[in-house]
MARBA-3410 file (N, C-alpha, C, O; in Angstrom, 1 decimal):
253
42.8,85.6,-26.1,43.7,84.6,-25.7,44.9,84.5,-26.6,44.8,84.6,-27.8 ~ 46.1,84.5,-26.0,47.3,84.5,-26.7,48.0,83.1,-26.7,48.1,82.4,-25.7 ~ 48.4,82.6,-27.9,49.0,81.3,-28.0,50.6,81.5,-28.1,51.3,80.6,-27.7 ~ 51.0,82.6,-28.6,52.5,82.8,-28.9,53.1,83.6,-27.8,52.6,84.6,-27.3 ~ 54.3,83.1,-27.3,55.1,83.8,-26.3,56.4,84.1,-27.0,57.2,83.1,-27.3
56.8,85.3,-27.1,58.0,85.7,-27.8,59.0,86.3,-26.8,58.7,87.2,-26.0 ~ 60.2,85.6,-26.7,61.3,86.1,-25.9,62.5,86.3,-26.8,63.2,85.4,-27.2 ~ 62.7,87.6,-27.1,63.8,87.9,-28.0,63.4,87.4,-29.4,62.4,87.6,-29.9 ~ 64.4,86.6,-29.9,64.2,86.1,-31.3,63.4,84.7,-31.2,63.1,84.1,-32.3 ~ 63.1,84.3,-30.0,62.5,82.9,-29.9,61.0,83.1,-29.6,60.5,83.9,-28.8
60.2,82.3,-30.4,58.7,82.3,-30.1,58.3,80.9,-29.8,58.6,79.9,-30.6 ~ 57.6,80.7,-28.7,57.1,79.4,-28.3,55.6,79.5,-28.3,55.0,80.5,-28.1 ~ 55.0,78.3,-28.6,53.5,78.3,-28.6,53.0,77.5,-27.4,53.4,76.4,-27.1 ~ 52.0,78.1,-26.8,51.4,77.5,-25.6,50.8,76.1,-26.0,50.8,75.2,-25.2 ~ 50.3,76.0,-27.2,49.7,74.7,-27.6,50.8,73.6,-27.5,50.6,72.5,-27.0
52.0,73.9,-28.1,53.1,72.9,-28.0,53.6,72.7,-26.6,53.9,71.5,-26.3 ~ 53.6,73.7,-25.8,54.0,73.6,-24.4,53.1,72.6,-23.7,53.5,71.7,-22.9 ~ 51.8,72.8,-23.8,50.8,72.0,-23.1,50.9,70.5,-23.6,50.7,69.6,-22.8 ~ 51.1,70.3,-24.9,51.2,69.0,-25.5,52.4,68.3,-24.8,52.4,67.2,-24.4 ~ 53.5,69.1,-24.7,54.8,68.5,-24.1,54.6,68.2,-22.7,55.0,67.1,-22.2
53.9,69.0,-21.9,53.6,68.8,-20.5,52.8,67.5,-20.4,53.0,66.7,-19.5 ~ 51.8,67.3,-21.3,50.9,66.2,-21.3,51.7,64.9,-21.5,51.5,63.9,-20.8 ~ 52.6,64.9,-22.5,53.4,63.7,-22.8,54.3,63.4,-21.6,54.4,62.2,-21.2 ~ 55.0,64.4,-21.1,55.9,64.2,-20.0,55.2,63.6,-18.8,55.7,62.7,-18.1 ~ 54.1,64.2,-18.4,53.3,63.8,-17.3,52.8,62.3,-17.5,52.9,61.5,-16.5
52.4,62.0,-18.6,51.9,60.6,-18.9,53.1,59.6,-18.8,52.9,58.6,-18.2 ~ 54.2,60.0,-19.3,55.4,59.1,-19.3,55.8,58.9,-17.8,56.1,57.8,-17.4 ~ 56.0,60.0,-17.1,56.5,59.9,-15.7,55.6,59.1,-14.8,56.0,58.2,-14.0 ~ 54.3,59.4,-14.9,53.3,58.7,-14.1,53.2,57.2,-14.5,53.1,56.3,-13.6 ~ 53.3,56.9,-15.8,53.3,55.5,-16.2,54.5,54.7,-15.7,54.4,53.6,-15.4
55.7,55.4,-15.8,56.9,54.7,-15.3,56.7,54.4,-13.8,57.1,53.4,-13.3 ~ 56.2,55.4,-13.0,56.0,55.2,-11.6,55.1,54.1,-11.3,55.3,53.2,-10.4 ~ 54.0,54.0,-12.0,53.0,53.0,-11.8,53.5,51.6,-12.3,53.2,50.6,-11.7 ~ 54.3,51.6,-13.3,54.9,50.4,-13.8,55.8,49.7,-12.7,55.8,48.5,-12.6 ~ 56.5,50.5,-12.0,57.4,50.0,-10.9,56.5,49.3,-9.9,56.8,48.2,-9.4
55.4,49.9,-9.5,54.5,49.4,-8.5,53.9,48.1,-9.0,53.6,47.2,-8.2 ~ 53.6,48.0,-10.3,52.9,46.8,-10.8,53.9,45.7,-11.3,53.4,44.7,-11.7 ~ 55.2,46.0,-11.2,56.2,45.0,-11.6,56.3,44.9,-13.1,56.6,43.9,-13.7 ~ 55.9,46.0,-13.8,56.0,46.0,-15.3,57.3,46.6,-15.7,57.9,47.4,-15.0 ~ 57.8,46.4,-17.0,59.0,46.8,-17.5,59.0,48.3,-17.8,58.2,48.7,-18.7
59.8,49.1,-17.2,59.8,50.6,-17.5,60.3,50.9,-18.9,59.9,51.8,-19.5 ~ 61.2,50.0,-19.4,61.7,50.2,-20.8,60.6,50.1,-21.8,60.6,50.7,-22.8 ~ 59.6,49.3,-21.5,58.5,49.1,-22.4,57.7,50.4,-22.5,57.1,50.7,-23.5 ~ 57.6,51.2,-21.4,56.9,52.4,-21.4,57.5,53.4,-22.4,56.7,54.1,-23.1 ~ 58.8,53.4,-22.4,59.4,54.3,-23.4,59.1,53.9,-24.8,58.8,54.8,-25.7
59.2,52.6,-25.1,58.9,52.1,-26.4,57.5,52.4,-26.8,57.2,52.8,-28.0 ~ 56.5,52.2,-25.9,55.1,52.5,-26.2,54.9,53.9,-26.4,54.1,54.3,-27.2 ~ 55.6,54.8,-25.6,55.5,56.2,-25.8,55.9,56.7,-27.2,55.2,57.4,-27.8 ~ 57.0,56.1,-27.7,57.5,56.5,-29.0,56.5,56.0,-30.1,56.2,56.7,-31.0 ~ 56.0,54.8,-29.9,55.0,54.3,-30.8,53.7,55.1,-30.8,53.1,55.4,-31.8
53.3,55.6,-29.6,52.1,56.4,-29.5,52.3,57.7,-30.2,51.4,58.2,-30.9 ~ 53.5,58.4,-30.0,53.7,59.6,-30.6,53.7,59.5,-32.2,53.1,60.3,-32.9 ~ 54.3,58.4,-32.7,54.3,58.2,-34.1,52.9,57.9,-34.6,52.5,58.4,-35.6 ~ 52.1,57.1,-33.8,50.8,56.8,-34.2,49.9,58.1,-34.2,49.0,58.2,-35.1 ~ 50.1,58.9,-33.2,49.3,60.1,-33.1,49.6,61.1,-34.3,48.7,61.6,-34.9
50.9,61.2,-34.6,51.3,62.1,-35.7,50.7,61.6,-37.1,50.2,62.4,-37.9 ~ 50.8,60.3,-37.3,50.4,59.7,-38.5,48.9,59.6,-38.6,48.2,60.0,-39.5 ~ 48.3,59.0,-37.5,46.9,58.7,-37.6,46.0,59.9,-37.5,45.0,60.0,-38.2 ~ 46.4,60.9,-36.7,45.5,62.1,-36.6,45.5,62.9,-37.9,44.5,63.5,-38.3 ~ 46.7,62.9,-38.5,46.8,63.6,-39.8,46.0,62.9,-40.9,45.4,63.5,-41.7
46.2,61.6,-40.9,45.5,60.8,-42.0,44.0,60.9,-41.9,43.3,61.0,-42.9 ~ 43.5,60.8,-40.7,42.0,60.9,-40.5,41.6,62.3,-40.9,40.5,62.5,-41.4 ~ 42.4,63.3,-40.6,42.1,64.7,-41.0,41.9,64.8,-42.5,41.0,65.4,-43.1 ~ 42.9,64.2,-43.3,42.8,64.2,-44.7,41.5,63.5,-45.2,40.9,64.0,-46.2 ~ 41.1,62.4,-44.6,39.9,61.7,-45.0,38.7,62.6,-44.8,37.8,62.7,-45.6
38.6,63.2,-43.6,37.5,64.1,-43.2,37.4,65.3,-44.1,36.3,65.8,-44.4 ~ 38.6,65.8,-44.5,38.6,67.1,-45.2,38.8,67.0,-46.7,39.2,67.9,-47.4 ~ 38.5,65.8,-47.3,38.6,65.6,-48.7,37.9,66.7,-49.6,38.6,67.1,-50.6 ~ 36.7,67.1,-49.3,36.1,68.1,-50.1,36.9,69.4,-50.1,37.0,70.1,-51.1 ~ 37.4,69.8,-48.9,38.1,71.1,-48.8,39.5,70.9,-49.5,40.0,71.9,-50.1
40.1,69.8,-49.4,41.4,69.5,-50.0,41.3,69.6,-51.6,42.2,70.1,-52.2 ~ 40.2,69.1,-52.1,40.0,69.2,-53.5,39.9,70.7,-54.0,40.4,71.0,-55.1 ~ 39.3,71.5,-53.2,39.2,72.9,-53.5,40.6,73.7,-53.3,40.9,74.6,-54.0 ~ 41.3,73.2,-52.2,42.5,73.9,-51.8,43.6,72.9,-51.4,43.7,72.5,-50.3 ~ 44.3,72.3,-52.4,45.3,71.3,-52.1,46.4,71.7,-51.1,47.1,70.8,-50.6
46.6,73.0,-50.9,47.6,73.5,-50.0,47.4,73.0,-48.6,48.3,73.0,-47.8 ~ 46.1,72.6,-48.3,45.8,72.0,-47.0,46.7,70.8,-46.7,47.0,70.6,-45.5 ~ 47.1,70.1,-47.7,47.8,68.9,-47.5,49.2,69.1,-46.8,49.6,68.3,-46.0 ~ 49.8,70.3,-47.1,51.1,70.5,-46.4,51.0,71.7,-45.5,52.1,72.3,-45.1 ~ 49.8,72.1,-45.0,49.7,73.1,-44.0,49.6,72.3,-42.6,48.5,71.9,-42.3
50.7,72.3,-41.9,50.7,71.5,-40.7,50.4,72.3,-39.4,50.6,71.8,-38.3 ~ 50.0,73.5,-39.6,49.6,74.3,-38.4,48.4,73.8,-37.7,48.2,74.0,-36.5 ~ 47.5,73.2,-38.5,46.3,72.7,-37.9,45.9,71.4,-38.7,46.5,71.1,-39.7 ~ 44.9,70.7,-38.3,44.4,69.6,-39.0,44.9,68.2,-38.4,45.5,67.5,-39.1 ~ 44.5,68.0,-37.2,44.8,66.7,-36.6,43.5,66.3,-35.8,42.9,67.0,-35.1
43.1,65.0,-36.1,41.9,64.5,-35.5,42.3,63.4,-34.5,42.9,62.4,-34.8 ~ 41.8,63.7,-33.2,42.3,62.9,-32.1,42.0,61.4,-32.2,42.9,60.6,-31.9 ~ 40.8,61.1,-32.7,40.5,59.7,-32.8,41.5,58.9,-33.7,41.8,57.8,-33.4 ~ 41.9,59.5,-34.8,42.9,58.9,-35.7,44.2,58.6,-34.9,44.8,57.6,-35.1 ~ 44.6,59.6,-34.2,45.8,59.5,-33.4,45.8,58.4,-32.3,46.7,57.6,-32.2
44.7,58.4,-31.6,44.5,57.3,-30.6,44.5,55.9,-31.2,45.1,55.0,-30.7 ~ 43.7,55.8,-32.3,43.6,54.5,-32.9,45.0,54.0,-33.4,45.3,52.8,-33.2 ~ 45.7,54.8,-34.1,47.0,54.4,-34.6,48.0,54.2,-33.5,48.9,53.3,-33.5 ~ 47.9,55.1,-32.4,48.8,54.9,-31.3,48.6,53.6,-30.6,49.6,52.9,-30.3 ~ 47.3,53.2,-30.4,47.0,51.9,-29.8,47.5,50.7,-30.7,48.0,49.8,-30.2
47.3,50.9,-32.0,47.7,49.8,-33.0,49.2,49.6,-32.9,49.7,48.5,-32.8 ~ 50.0,50.7,-33.0,51.4,50.6,-32.9,51.9,50.1,-31.6,52.9,49.3,-31.5 ~ 51.2,50.5,-30.5,51.5,50.0,-29.2,51.3,48.5,-29.1,52.0,47.7,-28.5 ~ 50.2,48.0,-29.7,49.9,46.6,-29.8,51.0,45.8,-30.5,51.4,44.8,-30.1 ~ 51.4,46.3,-31.7,52.4,45.7,-32.5,53.7,45.6,-31.7,54.5,44.6,-31.8
54.0,46.7,-31.0,55.3,46.8,-30.2,55.2,45.7,-29.1,56.2,45.0,-28.8 ~ 54.1,45.6,-28.4,54.0,44.6,-27.3,54.1,43.2,-27.9,54.7,42.3,-27.2 ~ 53.5,42.9,-29.0,53.7,41.6,-29.7,55.1,41.3,-30.0,55.6,40.2,-29.8 ~ 55.8,42.3,-30.5,57.2,42.1,-30.8,58.0,41.8,-29.6,59.0,41.0,-29.6 ~ 57.7,42.5,-28.5,58.4,42.3,-27.2,57.9,41.1,-26.4,58.4,40.8,-25.3
56.8,40.5,-26.9,56.2,39.3,-26.3,55.7,39.7,-24.9,55.9,39.0,-23.9 ~ 55.1,40.9,-24.8,54.6,41.4,-23.5,53.0,41.5,-23.6,52.5,41.5,-24.7 ~ 52.4,41.5,-22.4,51.0,41.5,-22.4,50.4,42.9,-22.8,50.6,43.9,-22.1 ~ 49.8,42.9,-23.9,49.2,44.2,-24.4,48.2,44.8,-23.5,48.2,46.0,-23.3 ~ 47.3,43.9,-23.0,46.2,44.4,-22.1,46.7,45.0,-20.8,46.2,46.0,-20.4
47.8,44.4,-20.3,48.4,45.0,-19.0,48.9,46.4,-19.3,48.7,47.3,-18.5 ~ 49.6,46.6,-20.4,50.2,47.9,-20.7,49.1,48.8,-21.2,49.3,50.1,-21.0 ~ 48.1,48.3,-21.8,47.0,49.2,-22.2,46.3,49.8,-21.0,46.1,51.0,-20.9 ~ 46.1,48.9,-20.0,45.5,49.4,-18.7,46.4,50.4,-18.0,45.9,51.3,-17.4 ~ 47.7,50.2,-18.1,48.6,51.1,-17.5,48.6,52.4,-18.2,48.7,53.5,-17.6
48.5,52.4,-19.5,48.7,53.6,-20.3,47.4,54.5,-20.4,47.6,55.7,-20.4 ~ 46.2,53.9,-20.5,45.1,54.7,-20.8,44.7,55.8,-19.8,44.3,56.9,-20.2 ~ 44.9,55.6,-18.5,44.6,56.8,-17.6,45.6,57.9,-17.9,45.2,59.1,-17.8 ~ 46.8,57.6,-18.2,47.8,58.6,-18.5,47.5,59.3,-19.8,47.8,60.5,-20.0 ~ 47.0,58.5,-20.8,46.6,59.1,-22.1,45.5,60.1,-21.9,45.6,61.2,-22.5
44.5,59.8,-21.1,43.4,60.7,-20.8,44.0,62.0,-20.1,43.5,63.1,-20.4 ~ 45.0,61.8,-19.2,45.6,62.9,-18.5,46.3,63.8,-19.6,46.1,65.1,-19.5 ~ 47.0,63.2,-20.5,47.7,64.0,-21.5,46.7,64.7,-22.4,47.0,65.8,-22.8 ~ 45.6,64.1,-22.7,44.5,64.7,-23.5,44.0,66.0,-22.8,43.7,67.0,-23.4 ~ 43.9,65.9,-21.5,43.4,67.0,-20.7,44.4,68.2,-20.9,43.9,69.4,-21.1
45.7,68.0,-20.8,46.6,69.1,-21.1,46.6,69.5,-22.5,46.7,70.7,-22.8 ~ 46.4,68.6,-23.4,46.3,68.9,-24.8,45.2,69.9,-25.1,45.3,70.8,-26.0 ~ 44.0,69.6,-24.5,42.9,70.5,-24.7,43.1,71.9,-24.2,42.5,72.9,-24.7 ~ 43.9,72.0,-23.1,44.2,73.3,-22.6,45.0,74.1,-23.7,44.9,75.3,-23.9 ~ 45.9,73.3,-24.4,46.7,73.9,-25.5,45.7,74.3,-26.6,46.0,75.4,-27.2
44.7,73.5,-26.9,43.7,73.9,-27.9,43.0,75.2,-27.5,42.7,76.1,-28.3 ~ 42.8,75.4,-26.2,42.1,76.6,-25.7,43.0,77.8,-26.0,42.5,78.9,-26.4 ~ 44.3,77.7,-25.7,45.2,78.8,-26.0,45.3,79.1,-27.5,45.3,80.3,-27.9 ~ 45.3,78.1,-28.3,45.5,78.2,-29.8,44.2,78.7,-30.4,44.2,79.5,-31.4 ~ 43.0,78.3,-29.8,41.7,78.7,-30.4,41.1,77.7,-31.3,40.0,77.9,-31.9
41.8,76.5,-31.5,41.2,75.5,-32.3,40.2,74.7,-31.5,40.1,74.9,-30.3 ~ 39.4,73.8,-32.1,38.4,73.0,-31.5,37.4,73.9,-30.7,37.0,73.5,-29.6 ~ 37.1,75.1,-31.3,36.3,76.0,-30.6,34.8,75.7,-30.6,34.4,74.8,-31.4 ~ 34.0,76.3,-29.7,32.6,76.0,-29.6,31.7,77.0,-30.3,32.2,77.9,-31.0 ~ 30.4,76.7,-30.2,29.4,77.6,-30.8,29.3,78.9,-30.2,29.7,79.1,-29.0
28.8,79.9,-30.9,28.5,81.2,-30.3,27.4,81.1,-29.2,26.5,80.3,-29.3 ~ 27.6,81.9,-28.2,26.7,81.8,-27.0,26.4,83.2,-26.4,27.2,84.1,-26.6 ~ 25.3,83.2,-25.7,25.0,84.5,-25.0,25.2,84.2,-23.5,25.0,85.1,-22.7 ~ 25.7,83.1,-23.1,25.9,82.7,-21.7,27.1,83.5,-21.1,28.0,83.9,-21.9 ~ 27.1,83.7,-19.8,28.3,84.3,-19.1,29.5,83.4,-19.2,30.6,83.9,-19.2
29.3,82.1,-19.4,30.4,81.2,-19.5,30.8,81.1,-20.9,30.4,80.2,-21.7 ~ 31.8,81.9,-21.3,32.2,82.0,-22.7,33.7,82.5,-22.7,34.2,83.0,-21.8 ~ 34.3,82.3,-23.9,35.6,82.8,-24.2,35.5,83.7,-25.5,34.7,83.3,-26.4 ~ 36.2,84.8,-25.5,36.2,85.6,-26.7,37.6,85.8,-27.1,38.4,86.4,-26.4 ~ 37.9,85.3,-28.3,39.2,85.5,-28.9,39.4,86.8,-29.6,38.4,87.3,-30.2
40.6,87.3,-29.6,40.9,88.6,-30.3,42.0,88.4,-31.3,42.2,89.2,-32.2 ~ 42.9,87.3,-31.1,44.0,87.2,-32.0,44.2,85.7,-32.4,45.3,85.3,-32.7 ~ 43.1,85.0,-32.5,43.2,83.6,-32.9,43.3,83.4,-34.4,42.6,84.1,-35.1 ~ 44.1,82.5,-34.8,44.2,82.2,-36.3,43.1,81.1,-36.7,43.0,80.8,-37.9 ~ 42.4,80.5,-35.7,41.5,79.5,-35.9,40.1,79.8,-35.6,39.1,79.7,-36.4
39.8,80.3,-34.4,38.5,80.6,-33.9,38.1,82.0,-34.4,38.9,82.8,-34.7 ~ 36.8,82.2,-34.6,36.3,83.6,-34.9,36.6,84.5,-33.8,36.4,84.2,-32.6 ~ 37.1,85.7,-34.1,37.5,86.6,-33.1,36.4,87.6,-32.8,35.5,87.9,-33.6 ~ 36.4,88.1,-31.5,35.5,89.1,-31.0,34.0,88.5,-31.0,33.1,89.3,-31.2 ~ 33.9,87.2,-30.8,32.6,86.6,-30.8,32.6,85.7,-29.5,33.5,84.9,-29.3
31.6,85.8,-28.6,31.5,84.9,-27.4,31.3,83.5,-27.8,30.3,83.2,-28.5 ~ 32.2,82.6,-27.4,32.1,81.2,-27.8,32.0,80.3,-26.6,32.6,80.6,-25.5 ~ 31.3,79.2,-26.7,31.4,78.2,-25.6,32.8,77.6,-25.5,33.4,77.2,-26.5 ~ 33.4,77.6,-24.3,34.8,77.2,-24.2,34.9,75.6,-24.2,35.2,75.0,-23.2 ~ 34.6,75.0,-25.3,34.5,73.6,-25.4,35.9,72.9,-25.1,35.9,71.8,-24.6
36.9,73.6,-25.3,38.3,73.1,-25.0,38.4,72.9,-23.5,38.9,71.8,-23.1 ~ 38.0,73.8,-22.7,38.1,73.7,-21.3,37.2,72.6,-20.7,37.5,71.9,-19.8 ~ 36.0,72.5,-21.3,35.0,71.5,-20.9,35.6,70.1,-21.2,35.6,69.2,-20.4 ~ 36.2,70.0,-22.4,36.8,68.7,-22.8,38.0,68.4,-21.9,38.2,67.2,-21.5 ~ 38.8,69.4,-21.6,39.9,69.2,-20.7,39.5,68.7,-19.3,40.0,67.7,-18.8
38.5,69.3,-18.7,38.0,68.9,-17.4,37.4,67.5,-17.5,37.6,66.7,-16.6 ~ 36.7,67.2,-18.6,36.2,65.8,-18.8,37.4,64.8,-18.9,37.3,63.7,-18.3 ~ 38.4,65.1,-19.6,39.5,64.2,-19.7,40.3,64.0,-18.4,40.6,62.9,-18.1 ~ 40.4,65.1,-17.7,41.0,64.9,-16.3,40.2,64.1,-15.4,40.7,63.2,-14.7 ~ 38.9,64.3,-15.5,38.0,63.5,-14.6,38.0,62.0,-15.0,38.1,61.1,-14.1
38.1,61.7,-16.3,38.2,60.3,-16.7,39.5,59.7,-16.3,39.6,58.6,-15.8 ~ 40.6,60.5,-16.4,41.9,60.0,-16.0,41.9,59.7,-14.5,42.4,58.6,-14.1 ~ 41.4,60.6,-13.6,41.5,60.3,-12.2,40.6,59.1,-11.8,40.9,58.4,-10.9 ~ 39.4,59.0,-12.5,38.6,57.8,-12.2,39.3,56.5,-12.6,39.3,55.6,-11.9 ~ 40.0,56.5,-13.8,40.7,55.3,-14.2,41.9,55.0,-13.3,42.1,53.8,-13.1
42.6,56.0,-12.8,43.6,55.8,-11.9,43.1,55.1,-10.6,43.6,54.1,-10.1 ~ 41.9,55.6,-10.2,41.3,55.0,-9.0,40.8,53.6,-9.3,41.0,52.7,-8.5 ~ 40.2,53.4,-10.4,39.6,52.1,-10.7,40.7,51.1,-11.0,40.6,49.9,-10.6 ~ 41.8,51.5,-11.6,42.9,50.5,-11.9,43.5,49.9,-10.6,44.0,48.8,-10.7 ~ 43.4,50.5,-9.5,43.9,49.9,-8.2,43.0,48.8,-7.7,43.4,48.0,-6.9
41.8,48.8,-8.2,40.8,47.8,-7.8,40.5,46.8,-8.8,39.9,45.7,-8.5 ~ 40.8,47.0,-10.0,40.5,46.1,-11.1,41.4,44.9,-11.1,42.7,45.1,-11.0 ~ 40.9,43.7,-11.3,41.7,42.5,-11.3,41.7,41.9,-12.7,42.4,40.9,-13.0 ~ 40.9,42.5,-13.6,40.8,41.9,-14.9,41.5,42.8,-16.0,41.2,43.9,-16.1 ~ 42.5,42.1,-16.6,43.2,42.9,-17.7,42.3,43.3,-18.8,41.5,42.6,-19.3
42.5,44.6,-19.2,41.7,45.1,-20.3,40.5,46.0,-19.8,40.0,46.7,-20.6 ~ 40.1,45.9,-18.5,38.9,46.6,-18.1,39.1,48.1,-18.1,38.2,48.8,-18.4 ~ 40.3,48.5,-17.7,40.6,50.0,-17.7,40.5,50.5,-19.1,39.9,51.6,-19.3 ~ 41.1,49.8,-20.1,41.0,50.2,-21.4,39.6,50.3,-21.9,39.2,51.2,-22.7 ~ 38.8,49.3,-21.6,37.4,49.3,-22.0,36.6,50.4,-21.4,35.8,51.1,-22.1
36.8,50.7,-20.1,36.1,51.9,-19.5,36.5,53.2,-20.1,35.7,54.1,-20.2 ~ 37.8,53.3,-20.5,38.2,54.5,-21.2,37.4,54.6,-22.5,36.9,55.7,-22.8 ~ 37.2,53.6,-23.3,36.4,53.6,-24.5,35.0,54.1,-24.2,34.5,55.0,-25.0 ~ 34.4,53.6,-23.2,33.0,53.9,-22.9,32.9,55.4,-22.4,32.0,56.1,-22.9 ~ 33.8,55.8,-21.5,33.7,57.1,-20.9,34.1,58.2,-22.0,33.4,59.2,-22.1
35.2,58.0,-22.7,35.7,59.0,-23.6,34.7,59.0,-24.8,34.4,60.1,-25.3 ~ 34.2,57.9,-25.3,33.3,57.9,-26.4,32.0,58.6,-26.1,31.5,59.4,-26.9 ~ 31.5,58.5,-24.8,30.3,59.2,-24.4,30.6,60.7,-24.3,29.8,61.5,-24.8 ~ 31.7,61.0,-23.6,32.0,62.5,-23.4,32.2,63.2,-24.8,31.8,64.3,-25.0 ~ 32.9,62.5,-25.7,33.3,63.1,-26.9,32.0,63.3,-27.8,31.9,64.4,-28.4
31.1,62.4,-27.7,29.9,62.6,-28.5,29.1,63.8,-28.0,28.6,64.6,-28.8 ~ 29.1,64.0,-26.7,28.3,65.1,-26.1,29.0,66.4,-26.5,28.3,67.4,-26.9 ~ 30.3,66.5,-26.3,31.0,67.8,-26.5,30.9,68.2,-27.9,30.9,69.4,-28.3 ~ 30.8,67.2,-28.9,30.7,67.6,-30.3,29.5,68.4,-30.6,29.5,69.2,-31.6 ~ 28.4,68.2,-29.8,27.2,69.0,-30.0,27.4,70.5,-29.9,26.8,71.3,-30.5
28.4,70.9,-29.0,28.6,72.3,-28.7,29.8,72.9,-29.5,30.1,74.1,-29.4 ~ 30.5,72.0,-30.3,31.6,72.6,-31.1,31.1,73.1,-32.4,30.1,72.8,-32.9 ~ 32.0,74.0,-33.0,31.6,74.7,-34.2,32.7,74.8,-35.2,32.6,75.5,-36.2 ~ 33.8,74.1,-35.0,34.9,74.0,-36.0,34.6,72.9,-37.0,33.7,72.1,-36.8 ~ 35.3,73.0,-38.1,35.1,72.0,-39.2,35.6,70.6,-38.7,36.8,70.5,-38.4
34.7,69.6,-38.7,35.1,68.3,-38.3,34.5,67.2,-39.2,34.6,66.0,-38.8 ~ 34.0,67.5,-40.4,33.5,66.5,-41.3,32.0,66.2,-40.8,31.7,66.5,-39.7 ~ 31.3,65.7,-41.7,29.9,65.4,-41.4,29.4,64.1,-42.1,29.8,63.8,-43.3 ~ 28.7,63.3,-41.3,28.1,62.1,-41.9,26.6,62.1,-41.5,26.2,61.7,-40.4 ~ 25.8,62.6,-42.4,24.4,62.8,-42.1,24.3,63.9,-41.1,24.8,65.0,-41.4
23.6,63.7,-40.0,23.5,64.7,-39.0,24.6,64.6,-37.9,24.5,65.4,-36.9 ~ 25.6,63.8,-38.1,26.6,63.6,-37.1,28.0,64.1,-37.7,28.2,64.0,-38.9 ~ 28.8,64.6,-36.7,30.2,64.9,-37.1,30.9,63.6,-37.2,30.5,62.5,-36.7 ~ 32.1,63.6,-37.8,32.9,62.4,-38.0,33.2,61.8,-36.6,33.2,60.6,-36.4 ~ 33.6,62.7,-35.6,34.0,62.2,-34.3,32.8,61.6,-33.6,32.9,60.7,-32.7
31.6,62.2,-33.8,30.4,61.6,-33.2,30.1,60.2,-33.7,29.8,59.3,-33.0 ~ 30.3,60.0,-35.0,30.1,58.7,-35.6,31.1,57.7,-35.0,30.8,56.6,-34.7 ~ 32.4,58.1,-34.9,33.4,57.2,-34.4,33.1,57.0,-32.9,33.3,55.9,-32.4 ~ 32.6,58.0,-32.2,32.3,57.9,-30.8,31.2,56.8,-30.6,31.3,56.0,-29.6 ~ 30.2,56.7,-31.4,29.2,55.7,-31.3,29.8,54.3,-31.5,29.5,53.4,-30.8
30.7,54.2,-32.5,31.3,52.9,-32.8,32.2,52.5,-31.6,32.1,51.4,-31.1 ~ 33.0,53.4,-31.0,33.8,53.2,-29.9,33.0,52.8,-28.7,33.3,51.8,-28.0 ~ 31.9,53.5,-28.4,31.0,53.2,-27.3,30.4,51.8,-27.4,30.4,51.1,-26.4 ~ 29.9,51.5,-28.6,29.3,50.2,-28.8,30.3,49.1,-28.6,30.0,48.1,-27.9 ~ 31.5,49.3,-29.2,32.5,48.3,-29.0,32.9,48.1,-27.6,33.1,47.0,-27.1
33.0,49.2,-26.9,33.4,49.2,-25.4,32.3,48.4,-24.6,32.7,47.6,-23.7 ~ 31.0,48.7,-24.9,30.0,48.0,-24.2,30.0,46.5,-24.5,29.7,45.7,-23.6 ~ 30.3,46.1,-25.8,30.3,44.7,-26.1,31.5,44.0,-25.4,31.3,43.0,-24.8 ~ 32.6,44.7,-25.3,33.8,44.1,-24.6,33.5,44.0,-23.1,33.9,43.0,-22.5 ~ 32.8,45.0,-22.6,32.5,45.0,-21.2,31.6,43.8,-20.9,31.8,43.1,-19.9
30.6,43.5,-21.8,29.7,42.4,-21.6,30.5,41.1,-21.7,30.2,40.1,-21.0 ~ 31.4,41.0,-22.7,32.2,39.8,-22.8,33.1,39.5,-21.6,33.1,38.4,-21.1 ~ 33.7,40.6,-21.1,34.6,40.4,-19.9,33.7,39.9,-18.7,34.2,39.0,-18.0 ~ 32.5,40.5,-18.5,31.7,40.1,-17.4,31.2,38.6,-17.6,31.1,37.9,-16.6 ~ 30.9,38.3,-18.8,30.5,36.9,-19.1,31.6,35.9,-18.8,31.3,34.9,-18.2
32.8,36.2,-19.2,33.9,35.3,-18.9,34.2,35.2,-17.4,34.5,34.2,-16.9 ~ 34.0,36.4,-16.7,34.3,36.4,-15.3,33.2,35.5,-14.6,33.5,34.8,-13.7 ~ 32.0,35.7,-15.0,30.9,34.9,-14.5,31.1,33.4,-14.7,30.8,32.6,-13.9 ~ 31.5,33.1,-15.9,31.7,31.7,-16.3,32.9,31.1,-15.5,32.8,29.9,-15.0 ~ 33.9,31.9,-15.2,35.0,31.4,-14.4,34.6,31.2,-13.0,35.1,30.3,-12.3
33.8,32.1,-12.5,33.3,32.0,-11.1,32.4,30.7,-10.9,32.6,30.0,-10.0 ~ 31.5,30.5,-11.9,30.6,29.3,-11.8,31.4,28.0,-12.0,31.0,27.0,-11.5 ~ 32.5,28.2,-12.9,33.2,27.0,-13.1,34.1,26.6,-11.9,34.8,25.6,-12.0
END
């Protein structure tokens, strides 16, 4: 699998192209849906900028935390930006900055969260295709016919059949996105789409981690992302129960 495309003196990376496609698709779809829902399109641009900043800062920061033992041995990891981004850190910081932006603009955070999360999952799907081309986030060695074998990757082991966890993750993210798009048309409760994203993504991420084989940190028998997935899943289930309880109380009242 090749990540670099060279045209004369210019070299572009498929990873970056797929990330760009993901951001663009998420932005355009969110703007279109905002029109239908009567939400401010200018807010979408502000939230997008906040999300990008949050992803860049949060994903890198969590990577540093996870990789402290390796950084102690090789401090050059700190300024090697070719790799080393943890999705959960990016999502968390992106949501935090989006929340602060909504507060500043005195807008409903939950409404914009529900608007954004299906598009976020869609962008993640494209991003994982980028990972597939680059060879990062690779899977365990396998004897199955369903595998990928890299020959020129700077991240994955070359000439070894590996589980294509990037493609599985991508398919899962696309499935979550389309489900949330469908559900958002039927949901009347602000915040429910965001909660379902937490439950679905947390579950899927925990499972796919079982099949990955790149360095992701370890907490006992769990990877860092599995530990965070458990927390996200539990929090999502608690919020789901709270929302249903409030809805039931409102109906009875």
